[in-house]
Each structure stands twice: as structure tokens, then as C-alpha cells.
C-alpha positions, 0 to 999 in steps of 0.5 A: 174264903170265897165259894169258888176258892182259888178259881179266878183269884187275881192280884186286883181282888187281893189288893182291893181287900188288902185294907179290910181287917177281916181279910186274912185277919191273922196276917201282919201286912207290915211284915209282908210289905217290909219283906217285899221291900227288903227283897226288892220285889213289888208287892203285886208280884209277891201276891201273884206268886202266892196266888200261883203257888196256892192254886198249884197246891190247892188240893193239898191245902184244901182249897 
């Protein structure tokens, strides 16, 4: 986790680290990409929605 946690998190920074096995190591990227495709939603939009939701709930989830 970044020292600044969710502060300043961007879609660009997540996409940059997306291919790194160490980033969100327990996440199956194929499932996320497939789910986005099934929903007809761009992966970048899914990432932004996730960042927004995690930022809003950051205190509750310890970020």
C-alpha cells in the first residue's frame, strides 16, 4: 500500500501497475476484465468507480 493510501490515487497509476504481479497480488485480472466486458463497461471506468468507492469508505476499511 502506498504511504499516502488513497490520497491522489488515479486510474493512470492503477493501470500503470496493473501488469505487476506484486500489485493486488490476490486479484484475478482476467475475472475483472471479463466482468467489465460482460457489463459493457470500460475497465478504466470500473477502476475509477472502485477508487471513488474506496476513497469514500477509506476510514471504514482502514485506508
